[in-house]
C-alpha positions in Angstrom: 143.8 107.2 152.1 145.3 109.0 155.2 148.9 110.1 155.2 150.3 108.7 158.4 152.5 105.9 159.6 153.0 104.4 163.1 156.3 103.0 164.3 156.6 101.3 167.7 160.1 102.2 168.8 159.8 100.2 172.0 160.3 101.4 175.6 163.3 103.6 176.5 164.9 100.6 178.1 165.1 98.8 174.7 166.8 101.6 172.8 170.3 100.4 173.5 169.5 97.2 171.6 169.2 99.1 168.3 172.1 99.3 165.9 172.0 101.9 163.2 173.0 105.3 161.9 172.4 107.6 159.0 175.1 105.7 157.0 177.1 102.6 157.7 180.2 104.5 158.7 178.3 106.3 161.5 176.3 103.3 162.7 176.7 102.2 166.3 174.9 100.5 169.2 172.1 102.5 170.7 171.2 104.5 167.6 168.1 104.1 165.5 167.5 106.3 162.5 163.8 106.6 162.8 163.5 108.4 159.5 164.9 105.3 157.8 162.1 103.2 159.3 159.2 105.6 158.7 158.9 108.0 155.8 159.4 111.6 156.7 159.4 114.5 154.2 160.9 117.5 156.0 162.3 116.2 159.3 164.5 113.4 160.5 165.0 111.8 163.9 167.3 109.4 165.7 166.6 107.7 169.0 169.8 107.3 171.0 171.1 105.6 174.1 174.7 105.8 175.6 175.9 103.7 178.5 177.5 105.7 181.4 180.9 106.9 180.3 180.2 106.5 176.5 180.9 109.4 174.2 180.4 110.2 170.5 184.1 110.3 169.9 183.8 112.9 167.2 182.6 116.5 166.6 180.3 117.4 163.7 178.5 120.4 162.2 175.9 121.0 159.5 175.7 123.6 156.8 171.9 123.3 156.2 170.4 121.2 159.0 169.2 122.5 162.3 169.0 119.9 165.2 167.0 119.7 168.4 168.3 117.3 171.1 165.6 116.3 173.6 167.1 114.4 176.6 164.8 111.9 178.3 166.9 110.0 180.9 170.4 109.9 182.3 173.0 112.6 182.7 175.4 113.9 180.1 177.1 116.8 178.5 177.2 118.4 175.1 180.2 120.2 173.7 178.9 123.2 171.6 181.7 125.1 169.9 183.8 126.3 173.0 181.1 125.6 175.6 180.1 122.5 177.6 176.5 122.2 178.6 175.1 119.7 181.2 172.1 117.7 180.0 169.5 115.5 181.6 165.8 114.6 181.6 163.8 117.5 180.3 166.8 119.3 178.7 166.2 120.5 175.1 169.1 121.9 173.1 168.7 123.5 169.7 171.8 123.6 167.6 171.9 125.8 164.5 173.9 125.5 161.4 177.7 125.9 161.7 177.8 125.0 165.4 180.3 122.2 166.2 178.7 119.6 168.6 179.6 116.4 170.4 178.1 114.7 173.5 178.7 112.1 176.1 177.0 110.3 179.0 178.6 111.1 182.3 180.6 108.3 183.8 178.5 108.5 187.0 175.1 108.8 185.1 172.4 106.8 187.1 171.6 105.0 183.9 171.8 105.2 180.1 171.7 108.7 178.6 168.7 108.6 176.3 167.7 111.3 173.8 166.0 112.1 170.6 167.8 114.1 167.9 165.3 115.8 165.6 166.8 117.2 162.3 165.2 119.7 160.0 166.3 121.8 157.1 164.9 124.0 154.4 162.7 127.1 155.0 162.0 128.6 158.4 158.7 127.7 159.9 156.2 130.5 160.1 155.4 131.7 163.6 152.0 133.3 162.9 149.7 132.2 161.5 150.4 128.5 161.7 148.8 126.2 159.2 146.6 124.2 161.7 142.9 124.0 161.1 140.7 123.3 164.1 137.3 121.6 164.2 135.8 121.9 167.7 132.5 120.4 166.4 134.0 117.1 165.3 133.2 114.4 167.9 136.1 112.6 169.8 136.8 109.1 168.5 137.1 107.6 172.0 134.5 105.0 172.9 135.3 104.4 176.6 
């Protein structure tokens, strides 16, 4: 039996229709806790969408979790400790433990601010060697 799962999260334009969070008190429109829908062992992920002008409304920090925010559409800003960083399509922001963070969609964003927040904790990932095994002799499965 292979160890994988597939979840169709829908197109980016449907993300605002999700309602969820990591716990009921943090649930809101435009958030899907993907790791609640699909089993993950070492990582977590939310898919998020803010309408122009919407903001988190709170700051938070983590003691053990590192987060990676990957912005896909729209324009926004992140507050990171004492700094404010502009974000938009293609921006990736790594936030380490102990850093206070908050975010918002700019009021004049051309559309919803959409992003993934990937969470991980535990041991640092090794740089070299990685644990991938390649098989360049195995034929491709495509039949087209």
